[in-house]
C-alpha positions as CSV (number, residue, x, y, z in Angstrom):
1,M,-79.9,60.6,-91.0
2,Y,-81.6,60.1,-87.7
3,Q,-81.5,56.5,-86.6
4,W,-84.6,55.7,-84.7
5,D,-84.3,53.4,-81.8
6,F,-87.6,52.4,-80.1
7,H,-86.0,49.3,-78.6
8,T,-84.5,51.4,-75.9
9,L,-88.1,52.4,-74.5
10,W,-88.8,48.8,-73.7
11,Q,-87.0,48.9,-70.4
12,Y,-89.2,52.0,-69.5
13,R,-92.4,50.2,-70.2
14,N,-93.5,50.1,-66.5
15,I,-93.0,53.9,-66.3
16,I,-94.9,54.6,-69.5
17,F,-97.8,52.1,-68.1
18,I,-97.9,54.0,-64.7
19,G,-98.1,57.3,-66.5
20,F,-100.9,56.2,-68.9
21,G,-102.7,55.1,-66.0
22,Y,-102.4,58.4,-64.3
23,T,-103.7,60.1,-67.4
24,V,-106.6,57.8,-67.7
25,G,-107.4,58.1,-64.1
26,Y,-107.2,61.7,-63.8
27,T,-109.4,62.1,-66.9
28,V,-112.2,59.9,-65.4
29,I,-112.1,61.7,-62.2
30,V,-112.3,65.4,-63.9
31,V,-114.8,64.2,-66.2
32,I,-117.0,62.9,-63.5
33,L,-116.6,65.6,-61.1
34,G,-116.9,68.4,-63.9
35,L,-120.3,66.8,-65.1
36,L,-121.6,67.1,-61.5
37,V,-120.5,70.8,-61.3
38,G,-121.7,71.4,-64.7
39,L,-124.9,70.2,-63.9
40,I,-125.5,72.2,-60.9
41,A,-123.9,75.2,-62.5
42,G,-126.1,74.8,-65.7
43,L,-129.6,74.4,-63.8
44,C,-128.6,77.2,-61.3
45,R,-128.1,79.6,-64.3
46,L,-131.6,78.9,-65.6
47,S,-132.9,80.3,-62.3
48,P,-134.9,83.7,-62.9
49,K,-133.5,85.0,-59.5
50,V,-130.3,87.0,-60.1
51,Y,-128.8,86.1,-56.9
52,I,-128.7,82.5,-57.9
53,S,-127.9,82.6,-61.6
54,G,-125.4,85.6,-61.3
55,P,-122.7,84.0,-59.3
56,F,-122.8,81.1,-61.6
57,R,-122.5,83.0,-64.6
58,A,-119.7,84.7,-63.2
59,Y,-118.0,81.2,-62.5
60,V,-118.6,80.1,-66.0
61,E,-117.3,83.3,-67.7
62,L,-114.3,83.3,-65.5
63,F,-113.2,79.7,-66.1
64,R,-114.1,79.8,-69.9
65,C,-112.1,82.9,-70.5
66,T,-108.9,82.2,-69.0
67,P,-106.5,79.5,-70.2
68,V,-106.5,76.4,-68.4
69,L,-102.8,76.3,-67.8
70,V,-102.9,79.6,-66.2
71,Q,-105.7,78.2,-63.9
72,L,-103.5,75.1,-62.9
73,I,-100.7,77.2,-62.0
74,W,-102.8,79.6,-60.0
75,F,-104.6,77.0,-58.2
76,Y,-101.3,75.2,-57.2
77,Y,-99.2,78.4,-56.3
78,A,-101.6,81.3,-55.4
79,L,-104.5,79.5,-53.8
80,P,-102.6,78.1,-50.8
81,I,-101.2,81.6,-50.3
82,L,-104.7,83.1,-50.1
83,T,-106.3,80.2,-48.1
84,G,-103.3,78.9,-46.0
85,I,-104.3,75.4,-47.3
86,E,-101.6,73.5,-48.9
87,L,-102.6,71.6,-52.2
88,T,-100.5,68.5,-53.6
89,P,-100.0,68.7,-57.2
90,G,-102.9,66.1,-57.7
91,M,-105.5,68.1,-55.6
92,A,-104.5,71.3,-57.7
93,A,-105.0,69.4,-60.8
94,V,-108.2,68.0,-60.1
95,L,-109.7,71.0,-58.7
96,A,-108.5,73.3,-61.6
97,L,-109.6,70.8,-64.3
98,T,-112.9,70.1,-62.8
99,L,-113.8,73.5,-62.4
100,Y,-112.7,74.3,-65.9
101,G,-114.6,71.4,-67.5
102,G,-117.7,72.2,-65.2
103,A,-117.9,75.6,-66.8
104,F,-118.1,74.3,-70.4
105,Y,-120.4,71.1,-69.2
106,S,-122.7,73.9,-67.6
107,E,-123.1,75.6,-70.8
108,I,-123.9,72.4,-72.7
109,I,-126.4,71.5,-70.1
110,R,-128.0,74.8,-70.0
111,G,-128.3,74.9,-73.8
112,G,-129.8,71.3,-74.0
113,V,-132.5,72.2,-71.3
114,I,-133.5,75.5,-73.0
115,S,-133.8,73.6,-76.3
116,I,-136.6,71.5,-75.1
117,D,-140.0,72.7,-76.2
118,P,-141.7,74.8,-73.3
119,G,-144.8,73.1,-73.9
120,Q,-143.3,69.9,-72.3
121,S,-142.8,71.8,-69.1
122,E,-146.4,73.5,-69.4
123,A,-148.0,69.9,-69.7
124,G,-145.9,68.6,-66.7
125,M,-147.1,71.4,-64.5
126,A,-150.8,71.0,-65.6
127,L,-150.2,67.3,-64.2
128,G,-149.3,68.9,-60.9
129,M,-145.6,67.9,-61.2
130,T,-143.1,70.0,-59.1
131,Q,-140.2,71.8,-60.6
132,F,-137.9,69.0,-59.5
133,Q,-140.1,66.2,-60.9
134,L,-140.5,68.0,-64.1
135,M,-136.9,68.5,-64.6
136,R,-136.1,64.8,-63.6
137,R,-138.9,63.1,-65.4
138,V,-139.6,65.3,-68.5
139,V,-136.7,67.8,-69.4
140,L,-133.4,66.2,-68.6
141,P,-134.1,62.8,-70.1
142,Q,-135.0,64.4,-73.4
143,A,-132.1,67.2,-73.2
144,F,-129.6,64.4,-72.1
145,K,-130.0,63.0,-75.8
146,R,-129.1,66.1,-77.3
147,M,-126.4,67.0,-74.9
148,T,-124.7,63.7,-75.5
149,P,-122.4,64.5,-78.5
150,P,-121.1,67.8,-77.1
151,L,-120.6,66.3,-73.7
152,V,-118.5,63.6,-75.2
153,S,-116.5,66.0,-77.1
154,Q,-115.9,68.1,-74.1
155,S,-114.9,65.0,-72.3
156,I,-112.3,64.5,-75.0
157,M,-111.0,68.1,-74.6
158,Q,-110.5,67.1,-70.7
159,L,-108.4,64.1,-71.6
160,K,-106.2,66.3,-73.8
161,N,-106.0,69.0,-70.9
162,T,-104.4,66.4,-68.7
163,S,-101.3,66.7,-70.7
164,L,-100.8,69.9,-69.0
165,L,-100.5,68.3,-65.5
166,S,-96.8,67.6,-66.3
167,V,-96.2,71.3,-65.3
168,L,-97.1,70.5,-61.7
169,A,-95.0,67.3,-61.8
170,V,-98.1,65.1,-61.7
171,P,-96.6,61.8,-62.9
172,D,-99.0,61.5,-66.0
173,L,-98.0,60.0,-69.3
174,L,-96.2,63.3,-70.7
175,Y,-94.4,63.9,-67.3
176,Q,-93.1,60.4,-67.5
177,G,-92.0,60.8,-71.1
178,Q,-90.0,63.8,-70.2
179,I,-88.2,62.0,-67.5
180,I,-87.5,59.1,-70.1
181,A,-86.4,61.5,-72.6
182,H,-84.0,63.2,-70.1
183,D,-82.3,59.7,-69.1
184,T,-82.2,58.3,-72.8
185,Y,-81.5,61.2,-74.8
186,R,-84.1,59.7,-77.3
187,P,-86.8,62.5,-77.2
188,L,-88.2,61.8,-80.7
189,E,-88.8,58.1,-79.8
190,I,-90.6,58.8,-76.4
191,Y,-92.7,61.8,-77.7
192,S,-93.7,60.1,-80.7
193,L,-94.8,57.0,-78.7
194,I,-96.9,59.5,-76.2
195,A,-98.4,61.0,-79.1
196,A,-99.4,57.6,-80.6
197,L,-101.0,56.6,-77.3
198,Y,-103.0,59.7,-77.0
199,F,-104.1,59.1,-80.7
200,A,-105.1,55.4,-79.7
201,I,-107.3,56.8,-77.1
202,L,-108.7,59.8,-78.9
203,L,-109.5,58.4,-82.2
204,P,-112.1,56.1,-81.1
205,A,-113.6,58.7,-78.7
206,T,-113.7,61.3,-81.6
207,I,-115.3,58.7,-83.9
208,L,-117.8,58.0,-81.1
209,A,-118.6,61.7,-80.9
210,K,-119.1,62.1,-84.5
211,R,-121.4,59.1,-84.8
212,L,-123.5,60.5,-81.8
213,E,-123.7,63.9,-83.6
214,V,-124.7,62.4,-86.8
215,K,-127.3,60.1,-85.1
216,M,-128.7,63.0,-83.3
217,S,-128.9,65.1,-86.7
218,D,-130.9,62.2,-88.3
219,G,-133.2,61.9,-85.2
220,R,-134.1,65.4,-85.3
221,G,-134.5,65.3,-88.9
222,A,-136.8,62.3,-88.9
Protein backbone atom coordinates (compact mmCIF):
# COMPACT_ATOMS: atom_id res chain seq x y z
CA MET A 1 0.00 0.00 0.00
CA TYR A 2 1.29 3.45 -0.91
CA GLN A 3 2.79 5.43 1.98
CA TRP A 4 1.97 9.12 1.74
CA ASP A 5 4.71 11.53 2.78
CA PHE A 6 3.74 15.20 2.63
CA HIS A 7 6.46 16.08 5.14
CA THR A 8 9.04 15.90 2.33
CA LEU A 9 7.33 18.79 0.55
CA TRP A 10 7.91 21.20 3.43
CA GLN A 11 11.49 21.86 2.35
CA TYR A 12 10.14 22.98 -1.05
CA ARG A 13 7.65 25.43 0.41
CA ASN A 14 9.45 28.47 -1.03
CA ILE A 15 9.37 27.01 -4.53
CA ILE A 16 5.68 26.20 -4.15
CA PHE A 17 5.01 29.72 -2.86
CA ILE A 18 6.85 31.25 -5.83
CA GLY A 19 4.87 29.09 -8.26
CA PHE A 20 1.64 30.08 -6.53
CA GLY A 21 2.60 33.74 -6.87
CA TYR A 22 3.32 33.33 -10.58
CA THR A 23 -0.04 31.63 -11.12
CA VAL A 24 -1.98 34.37 -9.34
CA GLY A 25 0.07 37.14 -10.95
CA TYR A 26 -0.39 35.84 -14.49
CA THR A 27 -4.10 35.37 -13.82
CA VAL A 28 -4.52 38.98 -12.74
CA ILE A 29 -2.57 40.27 -15.76
CA VAL A 30 -4.39 38.22 -18.39
CA VAL A 31 -7.81 38.92 -16.86
CA ILE A 32 -7.27 42.70 -16.83
CA LEU A 33 -5.75 42.81 -20.31
CA GLY A 34 -8.34 40.34 -21.62
CA LEU A 35 -11.18 42.52 -20.33
CA LEU A 36 -9.72 45.55 -22.10
CA VAL A 37 -9.34 43.62 -25.36
CA GLY A 38 -12.80 42.13 -24.92
CA LEU A 39 -14.39 45.52 -24.33
CA ILE A 40 -12.85 46.96 -27.49
CA ALA A 41 -13.66 43.90 -29.59
CA GLY A 42 -17.18 43.57 -28.19
CA LEU A 43 -18.08 47.19 -28.89
CA CYS A 44 -16.48 47.14 -32.34
CA ARG A 45 -18.46 44.03 -33.22
CA LEU A 46 -21.62 46.07 -32.64
CA SER A 47 -20.65 48.51 -35.39
CA PRO A 48 -22.94 48.37 -38.47
CA LYS A 49 -19.85 48.99 -40.60
CA VAL A 50 -18.53 45.66 -41.83
CA TYR A 51 -14.95 46.89 -42.22
CA ILE A 52 -14.95 47.57 -38.47
CA SER A 53 -16.96 44.61 -37.15
CA GLY A 54 -15.62 42.08 -39.67
CA PRO A 55 -11.98 41.90 -38.52
CA PHE A 56 -13.02 41.65 -34.89
CA ARG A 57 -15.50 38.90 -35.68
CA ALA A 58 -12.72 37.00 -37.44
CA TYR A 59 -10.46 37.49 -34.40
CA VAL A 60 -13.14 36.22 -32.01
CA GLU A 61 -13.95 33.14 -34.07
CA LEU A 62 -10.27 32.32 -34.60
CA PHE A 63 -9.42 32.34 -30.91
CA ARG A 64 -12.65 30.71 -29.75
CA CYS A 65 -12.32 27.84 -32.23
CA THR A 66 -8.71 26.86 -31.56
CA PRO A 67 -7.35 25.23 -28.38
CA VAL A 68 -5.56 27.57 -26.01
CA LEU A 69 -2.65 25.12 -25.71
CA VAL A 70 -2.11 25.31 -29.48
CA GLN A 71 -2.21 29.11 -29.27
CA LEU A 72 0.41 29.17 -26.51
CA ILE A 73 2.79 27.00 -28.53
CA TRP A 74 2.12 28.95 -31.74
CA PHE A 75 2.82 32.33 -30.17
CA TYR A 76 6.05 31.13 -28.60
CA TYR A 77 7.48 29.13 -31.49
CA ALA A 78 5.80 30.33 -34.71
CA LEU A 79 5.20 34.05 -34.18
CA PRO A 80 8.92 34.90 -33.75
CA ILE A 81 9.66 33.11 -37.03
CA LEU A 82 7.04 35.16 -38.87
CA THR A 83 7.85 38.53 -37.27
CA GLY A 84 11.50 38.23 -36.32
CA ILE A 85 10.58 39.37 -32.80
CA GLU A 86 11.76 37.05 -30.06
CA LEU A 87 9.30 36.49 -27.25
CA THR A 88 10.11 35.29 -23.77
CA PRO A 89 7.91 32.48 -22.44
CA GLY A 90 6.17 34.98 -20.17
CA MET A 91 5.45 37.41 -23.00
CA ALA A 92 4.10 34.64 -25.25
CA ALA A 93 1.94 33.37 -22.40
CA VAL A 94 0.45 36.78 -21.63
CA LEU A 95 -0.18 37.51 -25.29
CA ALA A 96 -1.86 34.18 -26.01
CA LEU A 97 -4.01 34.07 -22.86
CA THR A 98 -4.99 37.73 -23.20
CA LEU A 99 -6.21 37.30 -26.77
CA TYR A 100 -7.85 33.99 -25.96
CA GLY A 101 -9.70 35.41 -22.97
CA GLY A 102 -10.48 38.64 -24.84
CA ALA A 103 -12.36 36.67 -27.50
CA PHE A 104 -14.69 35.19 -24.88
CA TYR A 105 -15.00 38.42 -22.91
CA SER A 106 -15.99 40.25 -26.11
CA GLU A 107 -18.94 37.93 -26.68
CA ILE A 108 -20.08 38.38 -23.08
CA ILE A 109 -19.85 42.16 -23.40
CA ARG A 110 -21.55 42.22 -26.79
CA GLY A 111 -24.36 40.03 -25.47
CA GLY A 112 -24.78 42.26 -22.42
CA VAL A 113 -25.02 45.41 -24.52
CA ILE A 114 -27.59 44.07 -26.98
CA SER A 115 -29.70 42.76 -24.06
CA ILE A 116 -30.47 46.34 -22.99
CA ASP A 117 -33.85 47.64 -24.12
CA PRO A 118 -33.37 49.73 -27.32
CA GLY A 119 -35.76 52.26 -25.84
CA GLN A 120 -33.04 53.28 -23.41
CA SER A 121 -30.77 54.25 -26.28
CA GLU A 122 -33.56 56.06 -28.07
CA ALA A 123 -34.33 58.06 -24.94
CA GLY A 124 -30.69 59.00 -24.55
CA MET A 125 -30.42 60.10 -28.16
CA ALA A 126 -33.57 62.19 -27.72
CA LEU A 127 -31.79 64.00 -24.89
CA GLY A 128 -28.94 64.86 -27.24
CA MET A 129 -26.37 62.34 -25.99
CA THR A 130 -23.56 61.31 -28.29
CA GLN A 131 -23.00 57.62 -28.99
CA PHE A 132 -20.05 57.61 -26.58
CA GLN A 133 -22.04 59.32 -23.82
CA LEU A 134 -24.96 56.98 -24.38
CA MET A 135 -22.76 53.92 -24.09
CA ARG A 136 -20.86 55.21 -21.03
CA ARG A 137 -23.76 56.64 -19.05
CA VAL A 138 -26.75 54.52 -20.00
CA VAL A 139 -25.98 51.22 -21.70
CA LEU A 140 -22.75 49.92 -20.12
CA PRO A 141 -23.71 50.57 -16.47
CA GLN A 142 -26.87 48.49 -16.92
CA ALA A 143 -25.23 45.87 -19.11
CA PHE A 144 -22.35 45.42 -16.66
CA LYS A 145 -24.71 44.13 -13.98
CA ARG A 146 -25.90 41.42 -16.34
CA MET A 147 -22.40 40.66 -17.55
CA THR A 148 -20.82 40.26 -14.11
CA PRO A 149 -21.63 36.54 -13.50
CA PRO A 150 -20.36 35.30 -16.90
CA LEU A 151 -17.33 37.60 -16.69
CA VAL A 152 -16.43 36.10 -13.33
CA SER A 153 -16.92 32.59 -14.71
CA GLN A 154 -14.66 33.35 -17.66
CA SER A 155 -12.03 34.78 -15.32
CA ILE A 156 -12.13 31.51 -13.39
CA MET A 157 -11.42 29.73 -16.67
CA GLN A 158 -8.45 32.04 -17.20
CA LEU A 159 -7.05 30.95 -13.86
CA LYS A 160 -7.42 27.32 -14.91
CA ASN A 161 -5.74 28.08 -18.22
CA THR A 162 -2.61 29.34 -16.47
CA SER A 163 -1.83 25.71 -15.62
CA LEU A 164 -0.89 25.33 -19.29
CA LEU A 165 1.96 27.82 -18.92
CA SER A 166 4.19 25.00 -17.73
CA VAL A 167 4.57 23.84 -21.36
CA LEU A 168 6.53 27.06 -21.98
CA ALA A 169 8.61 26.57 -18.82
CA VAL A 170 6.95 29.53 -17.11
CA PRO A 171 7.59 28.89 -13.39
CA ASP A 172 3.95 28.71 -12.39
CA LEU A 173 2.52 26.40 -9.77
CA LEU A 174 2.32 23.33 -12.01
CA TYR A 175 5.81 23.82 -13.47
CA GLN A 176 7.31 24.10 -9.99
CA GLY A 177 5.40 20.98 -9.04
CA GLN A 178 6.95 19.11 -11.93
CA ILE A 179 10.41 20.13 -10.74
CA ILE A 180 9.64 18.98 -7.20
CA ALA A 181 8.17 15.69 -8.43
CA HIS A 182 11.30 15.03 -10.47
CA ASP A 183 13.52 15.85 -7.51
CA THR A 184 11.63 13.94 -4.81
CA TYR A 185 10.01 11.11 -6.76
CA ARG A 186 6.82 11.93 -4.84
CA PRO A 187 4.43 12.91 -7.69
CA LEU A 188 1.26 11.89 -5.83
CA GLU A 189 1.97 14.23 -2.92
CA ILE A 190 3.00 17.28 -4.94
CA TYR A 191 0.26 17.02 -7.55
CA SER A 192 -2.32 16.44 -4.82
CA LEU A 193 -1.07 19.58 -3.09
CA ILE A 194 -1.24 21.55 -6.33
CA ALA A 195 -4.79 20.33 -6.92
CA ALA A 196 -5.71 21.39 -3.38
CA LEU A 197 -4.24 24.87 -3.90
CA TYR A 198 -6.17 25.35 -7.14
CA PHE A 199 -9.29 24.11 -5.38
CA ALA A 200 -8.75 26.57 -2.52
CA ILE A 201 -8.72 29.46 -5.02
CA LEU A 202 -11.39 28.24 -7.40
CA LEU A 203 -14.04 27.12 -4.92
CA PRO A 204 -14.67 30.59 -3.42
CA ALA A 205 -14.57 32.14 -6.91
CA THR A 206 -17.05 29.58 -8.21
CA ILE A 207 -19.37 30.17 -5.26
CA LEU A 208 -19.17 33.92 -5.90
CA ALA A 209 -20.04 33.44 -9.57
CA LYS A 210 -23.02 31.25 -8.63
CA ARG A 211 -24.30 33.76 -6.09
CA LEU A 212 -24.00 36.59 -8.59
CA GLU A 213 -25.89 34.52 -11.15
CA VAL A 214 -28.69 33.78 -8.65
CA LYS A 215 -28.80 37.41 -7.56
CA MET A 216 -29.12 38.59 -11.14
CA SER A 217 -31.85 36.03 -11.83
CA ASP A 218 -33.79 37.22 -8.78
CA GLY A 219 -33.30 40.82 -9.83
CA ARG A 220 -34.68 40.18 -13.30
CA GLY A 221 -37.57 38.25 -11.91
CA ALA A 222 -38.54 41.05 -9.48
